[in-house]
C-alpha positions as CSV (number, residue, x, y, z in Angstrom):
1,M,78.2,-23.7,14.9
2,P,76.5,-23.5,11.7
3,R,73.4,-21.4,11.3
4,R,70.3,-23.3,10.5
5,E,67.9,-22.0,7.9
6,T,64.0,-21.6,8.8
7,P,62.0,-23.7,6.8
8,E,59.8,-21.6,4.6
9,I,56.1,-21.8,4.7
10,N,54.4,-22.4,1.5
11,G,51.7,-19.7,1.0
12,G,50.7,-20.6,-2.5
13,S,47.3,-22.1,-1.5
14,M,46.4,-19.2,0.7
15,A,44.7,-17.3,-1.8
16,D,42.7,-20.1,-2.8
17,I,41.5,-20.8,0.8
18,A,40.6,-17.0,1.1
19,F,38.7,-17.1,-2.0
20,L,36.8,-20.4,-0.8
21,L,36.0,-18.7,2.4
22,L,34.7,-15.6,0.7
23,I,32.5,-17.8,-1.5
24,F,31.2,-19.8,1.4
25,F,30.1,-16.6,3.3
26,L,28.5,-15.0,0.2
27,V,26.3,-18.2,-0.3
28,T,25.4,-18.7,3.3
29,T,24.5,-15.1,4.3
30,T,21.0,-13.8,3.9
31,M,20.3,-10.3,3.1
32,N,17.0,-8.4,4.0
33,V,15.5,-7.0,0.9
34,D,12.9,-4.2,1.4
35,T,10.1,-5.1,-1.0
36,G,8.3,-1.7,-0.7
37,I,4.4,-1.5,-1.3
38,A,2.7,-4.0,-3.5
39,R,0.7,-2.3,-5.9
40,K,-0.8,-3.2,-9.1
41,L,-0.6,-0.3,-11.5
42,P,-3.2,0.2,-14.2
43,P,-2.0,-0.4,-17.8
44,M,-0.7,2.4,-19.8
45,P,-3.4,3.9,-21.9
46,D,-2.8,4.1,-25.7
47,E,-2.4,7.3,-27.6
48,E,-6.0,7.5,-28.7
49,Q,-7.1,7.4,-24.9
50,L,-4.5,10.1,-24.0
51,E,-5.8,12.4,-26.6
52,K,-9.5,11.9,-25.6
53,Q,-8.8,11.9,-21.9
54,E,-10.3,14.6,-19.7
55,D,-9.4,15.6,-16.3
56,V,-11.5,13.6,-14.1
57,K,-13.4,15.6,-11.6
58,I,-14.4,14.0,-8.2
59,K,-17.2,15.4,-6.3
60,E,-15.9,16.8,-3.2
61,R,-17.9,14.6,-0.7
62,N,-16.3,11.5,-2.5
63,L,-12.8,12.5,-1.6
64,F,-11.2,11.8,1.6
65,V,-8.0,14.0,1.9
66,V,-5.1,12.5,3.9
67,L,-1.9,14.8,4.2
68,I,1.3,14.1,5.9
69,N,3.5,17.3,6.5
70,K,7.2,17.6,6.8
71,N,6.8,17.2,10.6
72,D,5.3,13.9,10.2
73,Q,2.0,15.3,11.3
74,L,-1.1,13.6,9.9
75,L,-3.9,15.9,8.6
76,V,-7.2,14.2,7.8
77,E,-9.8,16.5,6.0
78,G,-7.8,19.4,7.6
79,E,-7.6,18.3,11.1
80,L,-4.7,16.8,13.1
81,M,-5.2,13.1,14.0
82,P,-3.1,10.5,15.3
83,V,-2.2,7.5,13.0
84,R,-4.0,5.0,15.1
85,D,-7.4,6.7,14.3
86,L,-6.9,6.9,10.6
87,K,-8.4,3.2,10.0
88,D,-11.6,4.0,11.8
89,E,-12.2,7.3,9.9
90,A,-11.3,5.5,6.7
91,I,-13.8,2.7,7.3
92,E,-16.5,5.1,8.2
93,F,-15.8,7.2,5.1
94,I,-15.7,4.0,2.7
95,L,-18.9,2.6,4.1
96,N,-20.9,5.5,4.7
97,E,-23.6,3.2,6.5
98,N,-25.9,6.0,7.3
99,N,-25.9,7.7,3.8
100,K,-24.5,11.1,5.2
101,K,-24.6,14.0,2.8
102,D,-20.8,14.8,3.5
103,L,-19.6,11.1,2.7
104,P,-19.2,9.4,-0.5
105,L,-22.1,8.5,-3.0
106,K,-23.0,5.1,-3.7
107,E,-24.0,3.7,-7.2
108,E,-26.2,0.8,-7.8
109,E,-24.2,-1.9,-9.6
110,Y,-24.8,-5.6,-10.6
111,I,-21.9,-7.9,-9.4
112,P,-22.2,-11.1,-11.2
113,E,-19.6,-12.8,-8.6
114,L,-22.1,-11.9,-5.9
115,G,-25.2,-12.7,-7.9
116,K,-26.9,-9.5,-7.0
117,T,-27.2,-5.8,-7.4
118,V,-25.5,-3.8,-4.5
119,M,-24.9,-0.1,-3.7
120,V,-21.1,0.3,-4.6
121,P,-19.3,3.3,-2.7
122,Q,-17.5,5.7,-5.1
123,G,-15.2,7.3,-2.3
124,V,-11.4,7.8,-3.1
125,I,-8.8,8.4,-0.5
126,S,-6.3,10.9,-1.6
127,L,-3.0,10.7,0.1
128,Q,-0.4,13.3,-0.2
129,N,2.8,13.9,1.6
130,D,5.5,16.4,1.9
131,R,8.8,16.1,0.5
132,G,10.2,16.0,4.2
133,T,7.8,13.3,5.3
134,S,9.6,10.4,6.9
135,Y,9.3,7.0,5.1
136,G,8.5,5.4,8.3
137,K,5.4,7.6,8.8
138,Y,4.3,7.4,5.1
139,I,4.4,3.6,5.5
140,A,2.5,3.7,8.6
141,V,-0.4,5.9,7.1
142,Q,-0.4,3.5,4.0
143,N,-0.8,0.4,6.2
144,E,-3.7,1.9,8.2
145,I,-5.5,2.7,4.9
146,V,-4.8,-0.6,3.5
147,A,-6.0,-2.3,6.8
148,A,-9.3,-0.2,6.6
149,Y,-10.1,-2.0,3.2
150,N,-8.9,-5.5,4.5
151,E,-11.3,-5.1,7.5
152,I,-14.1,-4.0,5.5
153,R,-13.6,-7.0,2.9
154,E,-13.3,-9.3,5.9
155,D,-16.5,-8.3,7.4
156,V,-18.3,-8.5,4.0
157,A,-16.9,-11.9,3.3
158,Y,-18.5,-13.3,6.5
159,E,-21.7,-11.4,5.7
160,Y,-22.0,-12.9,2.3
161,F,-20.3,-16.2,2.4
162,G,-19.9,-17.0,6.1
163,K,-16.2,-17.5,5.8
164,S,-13.0,-15.4,6.0
165,F,-11.7,-13.3,3.0
166,E,-8.7,-15.5,2.7
167,D,-10.8,-18.7,2.4
168,L,-13.2,-17.5,-0.5
169,T,-12.9,-18.9,-3.9
170,E,-11.0,-16.7,-6.5
171,E,-14.7,-15.7,-8.0
172,Q,-16.0,-14.7,-4.5
173,E,-12.8,-12.8,-3.7
174,M,-13.4,-10.8,-6.9
175,G,-16.9,-10.0,-6.3
176,I,-15.9,-8.6,-2.9
177,R,-13.1,-6.6,-4.5
178,K,-15.5,-5.2,-7.0
179,L,-17.9,-4.1,-4.2
180,Y,-15.0,-2.5,-2.1
181,T,-12.5,-1.6,-4.7
182,Q,-9.3,-0.1,-3.1
183,R,-9.3,3.5,-4.4
184,I,-6.2,5.3,-3.1
185,S,-5.0,8.2,-5.0
186,E,-1.2,9.1,-4.3
187,A,-0.3,12.5,-5.6
188,E,3.5,13.3,-6.0
189,P,5.1,14.9,-2.7
190,K,4.8,18.5,-2.3
191,N,6.1,21.1,0.0
192,I,3.0,21.0,2.1
193,G,4.5,22.1,5.4
194,G,6.6,25.0,4.1
195,K,10.3,25.2,3.6
């Protein structure tokens, strides 16, 4: 009996099919992109300003020091504190409602968007971290500080305009931002917690 030959399978189009499948999965797949922290950086100063610029001295009472060491421990004004308490401490520092001598000064300033002269707090929150600080802890601390400013702005929006900060006009929003400017100084990471 003669031997039958097995028919050959044409594999010429296999590469095309694989390529089309690859393109299909690339197009339909979504990737999570970590966007980081949204910050608007100040414009670069021109050379004249750099030559004339002096070190800005901030009065100690106007500075709220927040440190995160390599063990992810939060030190606020030199004392250990859980992250959940940071927002309330920051709000107390920023507002200084009782005009305490150890909390920031306030300067009188006319804000046209609000149509009045108000006392504007001059406090700065200084955030420093160790090189060994975890990214998660750093972001958690950042979120608490930003949440403090957001809560203050929300309360002031209701006080001045009777509505939420998100519902304000652009002009009204600008007035509240001028009244409670987000002043956060982020220093370069250091070896705070030792080696």
